[in-house]
N, C-alpha and C positions, 0 to 999 in steps of 0.2 A: 504494500500500500504506500501511497505517497501523499498523505495529507499535508497541508501547508499551514493551517491555522493552529495557534498554540493550544486551543482546546482539544484539538484532535490528537495531540501528542503530549499527554500529561507526563510530567517528570516522574521517573520511577523512584520509589522509596529506596532507602538504603538496603533493604532486603530483597528488592526486586531487580530483575534484569530487563531492560527495555526490549521490546520485540525486535527492533532494528539491530541491536547488539547481538541478540541471540541468533538471528539469521546470519549475521556476519561471521560469528564464531563457528556456526555450523558449516558454512561454506568453506572457511579456511581449513577446518579440521577434516571434513569429509571429502572435499574436492581438491583444494590447493595442496594440502600436505601430502597426500598419496602420490600426486603427480611429481611434486618436488623431490620426494624421497626416491621415486622410481628413476627419474632422469639423473639425479645426483649419484645414485648407486651405479647406474649404467655407465656414467662417465668415469666412475672409479673402477670399471671393469667387472662389476658383479653381473652374474647371469640374469636373464629375464625373470625366471620363476622366483628366485629368492628376492629379487628387487621388488616384484609385485607383492609378495607376501609381507615383506617388511613395511611396504606402504600401507598395509592394513592396520598397523599397530595403533596409529593415532585415532582412526575411527572406532576401533574396538575399545580403546581406552576410554574414549568419550562415551560410548554406549554403556560401558560398565559403570562409569562415574554417574551417568544420568540415572541408571537404575538404583544405584546405592543411595544417591541423594534424594530422589523422589520416592523411593521405596515402592515403586510400582512399574509395570511395563504396560504401556498403552498398546492398542491393536497395531498401529503402524510400526512402532518400535519393535514389537514382537515379530512382525512379518520381516522386517529388515534384518534383525538378528538371525532369524531362521534361514533366510536366503544366504546370509554371510557364512553361516556355519556349514550349510550344505555345499556351497561353492568351494569353500576351503577343503572340505572332506573329499569332494570329487576331484579337486585339483591334486590332492595328495595321491589319490588312487590312479589318476591318469598321468600325472606329472606334466600336464599341459598348462602353460601359462594362459592360453586362450580361454580356459574355463574361468580363471580369475578375472580376465577382462570382460567376459560376458556377464559376470556378477553385477556390474553396474547397471546393465540393462534390466536384469531381473528385479533389482531393487527399485529402479525407476518405475518399472511396471507395477510393482506392489503399491508404490505411492500413488500412481495413476488410478489403479483399481480402488484403493482406499478412498480417494477423493470422489470417485463416482458413487461409491457406496454411501457416502454422506448424504446423497440425494434422498435416501430413504428416511432420514431424520432431520438433522440440522446441516444444510449444505455447507460445504467447505467455504464457499465464497462469502456466505453470511458470517461465518465465524471469523474470517479475515477482516471483514468490515467492522465487526464488533471489537476485534483485537486492536485495531489501529485507530479507533475513535473513542470518544468519551463524551460525557455531558449531554447537552441537548441534541447533538448530532447523532450520537448512539441511540438516544431515545427515539428520534425520528426514524432511524433505520429499523429499529425494533417495531415501531408502530406501523411502518409501511409493510414490513414483512407480515405482520399479524393481520392487517386490515385490507391490503391491496393485492389481489391476485396477479395483476400485471407486474408488480414489483417482484413478487415471488418468482415469476417466470424469468425475469432478468437475472435474479440471483442464481437460479438453476442453470441458465445458459452460461453464466460466468463460471460456475462450477464445472460444467461439462467441457468448457474451453480448456481449463487447466488439466482436467483428467485425461482428455484425449490427446492433448499436447504431450503429456508425459508418456503416454502409451506409444505415441509415434516415436518419441526419442528412444524409448526402450527397445522397440523393434529394430531401429536403425543401429543402435549400439550393439546388439547381439550380432547383427549381420556384419558390422565392421570388425567385431572381435574375431570372427572366423574367416574373414576374407582379406583384411588389410595386413601389412607388415606389422608385427607385434610392437616394435618400438614406436610406431607412429600412432597407434590406437589411443593411448591415454590422452595425448594432446588433442587429437582430432575429436575424440569423444567429449572432452571438456568444452572445446569451442562450439561444438554442435549443441550441447546442452544449454550453454549461454544464449545461443541464437534462438533456441526453442523457447526459453524463458522470456526473452525479450519480445518475441513474437506473441506469445500468450499474454504477456503483460499489456502490450500495446492494443491487441484485439479486445481484451476484456475491459480495458479502460475506456477505449473509444465507444464500445457498446454500452457500457454503464453510463457514461456521460450523456449519451443520446437517449437511452431508454429508461435508465434508473434514476438519474439525478432530478428529473422533473418532479418526481414524487417526494423530494426532500426540499426543504426551504433553506438551502445553502447553495453556495457557488459550486459548480461541477468540479473545480480543482480540489475541493475538500473531500470528494467522494471516490477518488480513484483507489484501486486496490491492487495488490500483487499477490502471487502464490508463493510459497516456500516449498516442492516436489523429494525439496530435497531435504 
């Protein structure tokens, strides 16, 4: 999300982490760190398979830390951990680094499926709007969701945009993992994911500003949102 008004971005308390910071940390740990480790080790002469395995240390450590501090595993985290463990196990059995590379695609697919499943209860896009807003703006969003069927359709379309975008990225990631040169896959995959996220962000923002913002008594710039897939 990209709200611009102070009310839409309340300062976090000393015991809270802002959503923006949490997203940034997640991207660094789960995306940037594995790629940096992989290419750093490859430059030092380490083989592809151990370089990929060692790149998983930071995401695994973050997952364990999250479970320990929150004392619970949500559905998405559980799916991601399951895929991670299965891919590592299969990679040990096959000795193929491509299995580890395909892991990113399966994890992204799980995130996309999870987003689409939220349509059954509280759509992901609505949760994102609520997370990045506060005060009267959040109240208007909640009221529009509760009372306006057209606004609910907008929210569901936004949710589907992110869900299908991640599924598209997942499919192309798996294809790349088994067809491209191994050393080029992590970088190409990361750039592709960034492109998919930007495309989903732009499409969802433009659609929401045109179709959803009129149901809120605020400027459209205060109502944009972004997904977090990852």
